[in-house]
C-alpha positions as CSV (number, residue, x, y, z in Angstrom):
1,X,-15.4,-6.6,0.4
2,X,-18.4,-7.0,2.7
3,X,-18.6,-10.7,3.5
4,X,-18.0,-11.3,7.2
5,X,-18.9,-15.0,7.3
6,X,-16.2,-17.7,7.3
7,X,-14.9,-18.3,3.7
8,X,-15.6,-21.6,2.0
9,X,-12.2,-22.7,0.8
10,X,-13.6,-24.2,-2.4
11,X,-14.4,-20.6,-3.5
12,X,-10.7,-19.6,-3.4
13,X,-9.1,-19.5,-6.8
14,X,-5.9,-18.4,-8.5
15,X,-5.9,-17.6,-12.2
16,X,-2.7,-16.6,-13.9
17,X,-0.2,-16.7,-16.7
18,X,3.6,-17.1,-16.2
19,X,6.8,-17.7,-18.0
20,X,6.2,-21.5,-18.4
21,X,3.6,-21.0,-21.1
22,X,3.7,-17.3,-22.1
23,X,6.7,-15.4,-23.4
24,X,7.7,-11.9,-22.4
25,X,5.6,-10.2,-25.1
26,X,2.4,-12.0,-24.0
27,X,3.1,-11.4,-20.3
28,X,3.5,-7.8,-21.1
29,X,0.0,-7.6,-22.5
30,X,-1.3,-8.7,-19.0
31,X,1.1,-6.7,-16.8
32,X,-0.7,-4.6,-14.2
33,X,0.9,-1.3,-13.2
34,X,0.1,0.3,-9.8
35,X,-2.2,2.7,-11.4
36,X,-4.2,-0.1,-13.1
37,X,-4.1,-2.1,-9.9
38,X,-5.8,0.6,-7.8
39,X,-8.5,0.8,-10.4
40,X,-9.0,-3.0,-10.2
41,X,-9.2,-2.8,-6.4
42,X,-12.1,-0.3,-6.6
43,X,-14.1,-2.7,-8.8
44,X,-14.3,-5.9,-6.7
45,X,-17.9,-5.4,-5.5
46,X,-19.4,-5.0,-8.9
47,X,-17.6,-8.2,-10.0
48,X,-19.0,-10.1,-6.9
49,X,-15.6,-10.8,-5.4
50,X,-15.2,-11.2,-1.7
51,X,-11.5,-10.8,-1.3
52,X,-8.6,-10.6,-3.8
53,X,-5.2,-9.3,-4.8
54,X,-3.1,-9.3,-7.9
55,X,0.5,-10.3,-8.2
56,X,2.1,-8.8,-11.3
57,X,5.9,-9.3,-11.9
58,X,8.2,-9.8,-14.9
59,X,7.5,-13.5,-14.6
60,X,3.8,-13.7,-14.0
61,X,0.4,-12.0,-13.6
62,X,-1.8,-13.8,-11.2
63,X,-5.1,-12.9,-9.5
64,X,-5.9,-14.6,-6.2
65,X,-9.4,-14.3,-4.8
66,X,-12.6,-15.6,-3.3
67,X,-15.5,-15.7,-5.8
68,X,-18.2,-18.0,-7.1
69,X,-16.2,-18.7,-10.2
70,X,-12.7,-18.0,-11.5
71,X,-14.3,-16.2,-14.4
72,X,-15.2,-13.4,-12.0
73,X,-11.5,-12.9,-11.3
74,X,-10.4,-13.2,-14.9
75,X,-13.1,-10.8,-16.1
76,X,-12.1,-8.2,-13.5
77,X,-8.3,-8.6,-14.3
78,X,-8.8,-8.1,-18.0
79,X,-10.7,-4.8,-17.6
80,X,-7.3,-3.2,-17.0
81,X,-5.0,-5.2,-19.4
82,X,-4.0,-4.7,-23.0
83,X,-4.7,-8.4,-23.6
84,X,-8.3,-9.7,-23.8
85,X,-10.2,-12.3,-21.8
86,X,-10.1,-14.9,-24.5
87,X,-6.3,-14.7,-24.9
88,X,-5.8,-14.9,-21.1
89,X,-8.0,-18.0,-20.8
90,X,-6.1,-19.7,-23.6
91,X,-2.8,-19.2,-21.8
92,X,-3.9,-19.3,-18.2
93,X,-3.8,-21.9,-15.4
94,X,-6.6,-22.0,-12.8
95,X,-6.3,-23.6,-9.4
96,X,-8.9,-24.0,-6.7
97,X,-9.0,-24.6,-3.0
98,X,-6.0,-26.2,-1.5
99,X,-4.3,-26.5,-4.9
100,X,-4.5,-22.7,-5.1
101,X,-3.2,-22.4,-1.6
102,X,-0.2,-24.7,-2.3
103,X,0.5,-22.6,-5.4
104,X,0.8,-19.4,-3.4
105,X,3.2,-21.0,-0.9
106,X,5.3,-22.2,-3.8
107,X,5.4,-18.8,-5.5
108,X,6.3,-17.0,-2.2
109,X,9.1,-19.6,-1.6
110,X,10.7,-19.0,-5.0
111,X,9.9,-22.6,-6.1
112,X,7.8,-21.3,-9.0
113,X,10.2,-18.5,-10.0
114,X,11.8,-18.4,-13.4
115,X,15.1,-18.5,-11.6
116,X,14.7,-21.0,-8.8
117,X,14.8,-19.4,-5.3
118,X,14.5,-15.8,-6.5
119,X,13.5,-14.0,-3.3
120,X,12.4,-10.7,-4.9
121,X,8.9,-12.1,-5.2
122,X,8.4,-11.7,-1.4
123,X,8.6,-8.0,-1.5
124,X,6.3,-7.9,-4.5
125,X,3.8,-10.1,-2.7
126,X,3.9,-7.9,0.4
127,X,3.3,-4.8,-1.7
128,X,0.4,-6.4,-3.7
129,X,-1.4,-7.4,-0.5
130,X,-0.8,-4.1,1.2
131,X,-2.4,-2.2,-1.6
132,X,-5.4,-4.6,-1.6
133,X,-5.7,-4.2,2.2
134,X,-5.8,-0.5,1.8
135,X,-8.8,-0.9,-0.4
136,X,-10.5,-3.3,2.0
137,X,-10.1,-6.2,-0.4
138,X,-8.3,-8.4,2.1
139,X,-10.4,-10.1,4.8
140,X,-9.6,-12.5,7.5
141,X,-9.1,-15.4,5.1
142,X,-6.5,-13.9,2.8
143,X,-4.9,-12.0,5.7
144,X,-4.2,-15.2,7.6
145,X,-3.2,-17.1,4.5
146,X,-0.7,-14.6,3.3
147,X,0.7,-14.2,6.9
148,X,1.4,-17.9,7.1
149,X,2.7,-18.0,3.5
150,X,5.3,-15.3,4.4
151,X,6.2,-17.2,7.6
152,X,6.9,-20.3,5.5
153,X,8.9,-18.2,3.0
154,X,11.0,-16.8,5.8
155,X,11.6,-20.2,7.3
156,X,12.7,-21.6,4.0
157,X,15.2,-18.7,3.5
158,X,16.5,-19.2,7.0
159,X,16.7,-23.0,7.1
160,X,17.5,-24.0,3.6
161,X,19.9,-22.9,0.8
162,X,17.1,-22.5,-1.7
163,X,18.0,-18.8,-2.1
164,X,21.7,-19.3,-1.4
165,X,24.4,-17.9,-3.6
166,X,23.8,-15.2,-6.2
167,X,21.2,-16.1,-8.8
168,X,18.7,-13.5,-10.1
169,X,17.7,-12.0,-13.4
170,X,19.8,-8.9,-12.6
171,X,22.8,-11.1,-11.8
172,X,22.2,-13.3,-14.8
173,X,22.6,-10.1,-16.9
174,X,26.0,-9.5,-15.4
175,X,27.0,-13.1,-16.1
176,X,25.9,-12.7,-19.7
177,X,28.0,-9.5,-20.1
178,X,31.1,-11.1,-18.5
179,X,30.9,-14.1,-20.8
180,X,30.0,-12.4,-24.0
181,X,32.0,-9.1,-24.0
182,X,35.8,-9.1,-23.7
183,X,37.3,-6.3,-21.8
184,X,34.0,-5.2,-20.4
185,X,35.6,-2.7,-18.0
186,X,36.7,-0.7,-21.1
187,X,33.1,-0.5,-22.5
188,X,30.6,2.3,-21.9
189,X,27.5,1.0,-20.1
190,X,24.3,3.0,-19.9
191,X,21.6,1.9,-17.4
192,X,18.1,3.2,-17.8
193,X,15.9,3.0,-14.6
194,X,17.1,3.1,-11.0
195,X,14.3,1.3,-9.3
196,X,14.9,-1.9,-7.3
197,X,16.0,-4.0,-10.3
198,X,18.1,-1.2,-11.7
199,X,19.8,-0.6,-8.4
200,X,20.6,-4.3,-7.9
201,X,21.9,-4.5,-11.5
202,X,24.0,-1.4,-11.0
203,X,25.6,-2.7,-7.8
204,X,26.3,-6.1,-9.5
205,X,28.1,-4.2,-12.3
206,X,30.4,-2.4,-9.9
207,X,31.0,-5.5,-7.7
208,X,31.4,-8.2,-10.3
209,X,32.5,-6.4,-13.5
210,X,34.9,-4.1,-11.6
211,X,34.0,-1.1,-13.6
212,X,32.6,2.4,-12.9
213,X,32.2,3.3,-16.6
214,X,28.5,3.4,-16.1
215,X,26.0,6.2,-16.9
216,X,22.7,6.2,-15.1
217,X,19.5,7.8,-16.5
218,X,16.2,8.0,-14.7
219,X,13.1,10.1,-15.2
220,X,13.5,11.4,-11.6
221,X,17.1,12.6,-11.9
222,X,17.6,12.9,-8.1
223,X,17.3,9.1,-7.8
224,X,20.0,8.5,-10.4
225,X,22.2,11.1,-8.8
226,X,21.9,9.5,-5.4
227,X,22.9,6.1,-6.7
228,X,25.7,7.5,-8.8
229,X,27.1,9.3,-5.8
230,X,27.0,6.2,-3.7
231,X,28.8,4.0,-6.3
232,X,31.0,6.6,-8.0
233,X,29.2,6.6,-11.3
234,X,28.0,9.2,-13.9
235,X,24.5,10.4,-14.7
236,X,22.9,12.0,-17.7
237,X,19.6,13.8,-18.2
238,X,16.6,11.8,-19.4
239,X,16.4,14.3,-22.3
240,X,19.8,13.1,-23.4
241,X,18.9,9.4,-23.5
242,X,19.0,9.1,-27.3
243,X,22.6,10.5,-27.4
244,X,23.8,8.3,-24.5
245,X,22.3,5.2,-26.0
246,X,23.8,5.9,-29.4
247,X,27.3,6.1,-28.0
248,X,27.0,3.2,-25.5
249,X,28.5,-0.3,-26.0
250,X,26.0,-1.8,-23.5
251,X,22.5,-0.6,-22.7
252,X,20.5,-2.1,-19.8
253,X,16.9,-1.1,-19.5
254,X,15.1,-1.6,-16.1
255,X,12.3,1.0,-16.6
256,X,8.6,0.6,-15.9
257,X,7.1,2.0,-19.1
258,X,4.0,0.6,-20.7
259,X,5.5,1.2,-24.1
260,X,9.1,0.5,-25.5
261,X,11.4,3.5,-24.9
262,X,14.1,2.2,-27.3
263,X,12.9,1.7,-30.9
264,X,14.4,-0.1,-33.9
265,X,14.6,3.0,-36.1
266,X,16.6,4.9,-33.4
267,X,19.4,2.2,-33.7
268,X,19.3,1.8,-37.5
269,X,22.7,3.6,-38.0
270,X,24.2,3.2,-34.6
271,X,27.4,1.4,-33.6
272,X,27.3,-2.3,-32.5
273,X,25.9,-2.7,-29.1
274,X,24.4,-5.2,-26.6
275,X,20.9,-4.4,-25.3
276,X,19.5,-6.0,-22.2
277,X,15.8,-5.6,-21.4
278,X,14.9,-6.4,-17.8
279,X,11.4,-4.9,-18.1
280,X,7.9,-6.4,-18.5
281,X,6.3,-5.4,-20.7
282,X,9.2,-5.0,-23.1
283,X,10.8,-1.5,-22.8
284,X,13.1,-2.3,-25.8
285,X,11.3,-2.9,-29.1
286,X,11.8,-6.6,-29.8
287,X,12.3,-5.7,-33.5
288,X,15.7,-4.3,-32.6
289,X,16.9,-7.9,-32.7
290,X,16.5,-7.8,-36.5
291,X,19.3,-5.3,-36.8
292,X,22.6,-7.2,-37.6
293,X,24.7,-5.0,-35.3
294,X,22.4,-5.3,-32.3
295,X,22.4,-8.1,-29.7
296,X,19.2,-8.1,-27.7
297,X,18.4,-10.3,-24.7
298,X,15.4,-10.2,-22.4
299,X,14.4,-11.8,-19.1
300,X,13.4,-15.1,-20.7
301,X,16.8,-15.4,-22.4
302,X,18.6,-14.5,-19.1
303,X,16.6,-17.1,-17.1
304,X,18.3,-19.9,-19.1
305,X,21.7,-19.1,-17.7
306,X,22.6,-22.0,-15.4
307,X,25.4,-22.5,-13.0
308,X,26.6,-24.5,-10.0
309,X,24.7,-22.2,-7.6
310,X,21.4,-23.1,-9.3
311,X,22.1,-26.8,-9.0
312,X,22.7,-26.4,-5.2
313,X,19.3,-24.8,-5.0
314,X,17.6,-27.7,-6.7
315,X,18.9,-30.0,-4.0
316,X,17.1,-27.9,-1.4
317,X,13.6,-28.3,-3.0
318,X,12.5,-31.3,-0.8
319,X,13.4,-29.4,2.4
320,X,11.4,-26.3,1.2
321,X,8.4,-28.5,0.3
322,X,8.5,-30.1,3.8
323,X,8.4,-26.6,5.4
324,X,5.6,-25.6,3.2
325,X,3.5,-28.6,4.2
326,X,4.0,-27.8,7.9
327,X,2.6,-24.3,7.3
328,X,-0.2,-25.5,5.1
329,X,-1.2,-27.8,8.1
330,X,-1.1,-24.7,10.4
331,X,-3.4,-22.8,8.0
332,X,-5.7,-25.8,7.7
333,X,-6.1,-25.9,11.5
334,X,-6.9,-22.2,11.6
335,X,-9.4,-22.6,8.8
336,X,-11.2,-25.5,10.4
337,X,-11.5,-23.6,13.7
338,X,-12.7,-20.5,11.7
339,X,-15.5,-22.7,10.2
340,X,-16.6,-23.6,13.8
341,X,-17.0,-20.0,14.9
342,X,-20.7,-20.0,14.0
343,X,-21.3,-23.2,16.0
344,X,-19.5,-21.8,19.0
345,X,-21.4,-18.5,18.8
346,X,-24.7,-20.3,18.5
347,X,-24.0,-22.6,21.5
348,X,-23.0,-19.6,23.6
349,X,-26.2,-17.8,22.6
350,X,-28.2,-21.0,23.4
351,X,-26.6,-21.3,26.9
352,X,-27.4,-17.7,27.6
353,X,-31.0,-18.2,26.5
354,X,-31.3,-21.2,28.8
355,X,-29.9,-19.1,31.7
356,X,-32.7,-16.6,31.3
357,X,-35.6,-18.9,30.2
358,X,-38.7,-19.4,32.5
359,X,-37.8,-22.9,33.6
360,X,-34.3,-21.8,34.7
361,X,-35.7,-18.7,36.4
362,X,-38.1,-20.8,38.5
363,X,-35.4,-23.3,39.4
364,X,-33.0,-20.5,40.4
365,X,-35.6,-18.9,42.6
366,X,-36.1,-22.2,44.5
367,X,-32.3,-22.5,45.2
368,X,-31.6,-18.8,45.7
369,X,-31.6,-19.3,49.5
370,X,-29.0,-22.0,49.3
371,X,-25.2,-21.8,48.9
372,X,-25.5,-23.2,45.3
373,X,-23.4,-21.1,42.9
374,X,-25.5,-20.1,39.8
375,X,-23.8,-20.1,36.4
376,X,-22.7,-16.7,35.3
377,X,-21.6,-15.4,31.9
378,X,-18.0,-16.0,33.0
379,X,-18.8,-19.7,33.7
380,X,-20.5,-20.0,30.3
381,X,-17.5,-18.4,28.6
382,X,-15.3,-21.0,30.3
383,X,-17.5,-23.8,28.9
384,X,-17.2,-22.2,25.4
385,X,-13.4,-22.0,25.7
386,X,-13.2,-25.6,26.7
387,X,-15.5,-26.6,23.8
388,X,-13.3,-24.7,21.4
389,X,-10.2,-26.5,22.7
390,X,-11.9,-29.8,22.2
391,X,-12.9,-28.9,18.7
392,X,-9.2,-28.2,18.0
393,X,-8.0,-31.5,19.5
394,X,-10.8,-33.6,17.9
395,X,-10.9,-32.0,14.5
396,X,-10.1,-35.3,12.7
397,X,-11.9,-37.4,10.1
398,X,-14.5,-39.7,11.6
399,X,-14.8,-37.6,14.8
400,X,-18.5,-36.9,15.8
401,X,-17.8,-34.2,18.3
402,X,-19.0,-31.2,16.2
403,X,-21.9,-33.3,14.8
404,X,-23.0,-34.0,18.4
405,X,-23.0,-30.3,19.2
406,X,-25.1,-29.6,16.1
407,X,-27.5,-32.3,17.3
408,X,-27.7,-30.6,20.7
409,X,-28.5,-27.3,19.0
410,X,-31.3,-28.9,17.0
411,X,-32.7,-30.7,20.0
412,X,-32.9,-27.5,22.0
413,X,-34.3,-25.4,19.2
414,X,-37.8,-26.6,20.0
């Protein structure tokens, strides 16, 4: 990312797929792991992209960036996905300029989440931008935009009930178990993966299902042991996963594998059980659903669970949109002032040139014996600061203030 000039907002695009048009299996083909993401971040220059970041979650994969065309962004993204460019374009939405900006605000607020108001997206956005910043792929434009987007998201969480109550994919899994399995506290539950989603799910099991008959399995056994000790649960070695799954009544998978870790043939002769796949891409082979003794649900199935809490959130949407508009206006003001930086810089340079030109030098010599105070660089800076304030105040449609300054510059160029 080498462009230091103010960004033209019409070159800002978002291209993405999400749960609205693409099911979990398709989204899995375009999921970006951290390893693939770092590879993408190192390729931005060769794809002629000024600034960008990628947001990849269980609900969406989106690339936000500044480029001549959204195709630059899509081509870059698909260099690290299982799915190809043609499939992505067939399923994707593309937004530009202020439409793209409004979309990012909606995503960060949880308005575009599969479960309305889901606040986990904020942490995912912060991490995505941090990694992009580490690779110098975030400049002044995206840095300010994301900063204001996060301010809006925080304000919405504080001043509305859009994220009120307990509604998330992990909690929806608990609701599903509570409603579909009698005497759940007597059932053996195995949970694979103790990352953020796995931890949240595990805590919800203990709090809402009132059971500690849970066995945790994680590739890094120390993490599973730490959580198990905290909640009074059991652990098993990753090497014993097949045995634990075979004897379980409920298996919840919240791992981050690029391939399924539970396959149909491994369950062919197992006892009846419920499988819940919280991963994208699928970490449970979808073909498991074909077995008559297996019930399999994934994030798309869980997102359909509705309750009174969700209806309360819907009522908060107008308030959230109003807060978003206030922050979009704030970003617009910054953007307009950013566009004026070259004009301000040029005027300052012109005033300094006039201060040192021959005509001014002759004039200053004639009055050097008087008490007249000659303009200094500090005086010129005060003029520039005043001009910038006027630009901010008069930055309205039909205002000729900036045009007059440009005319002044052209007049004095000769």
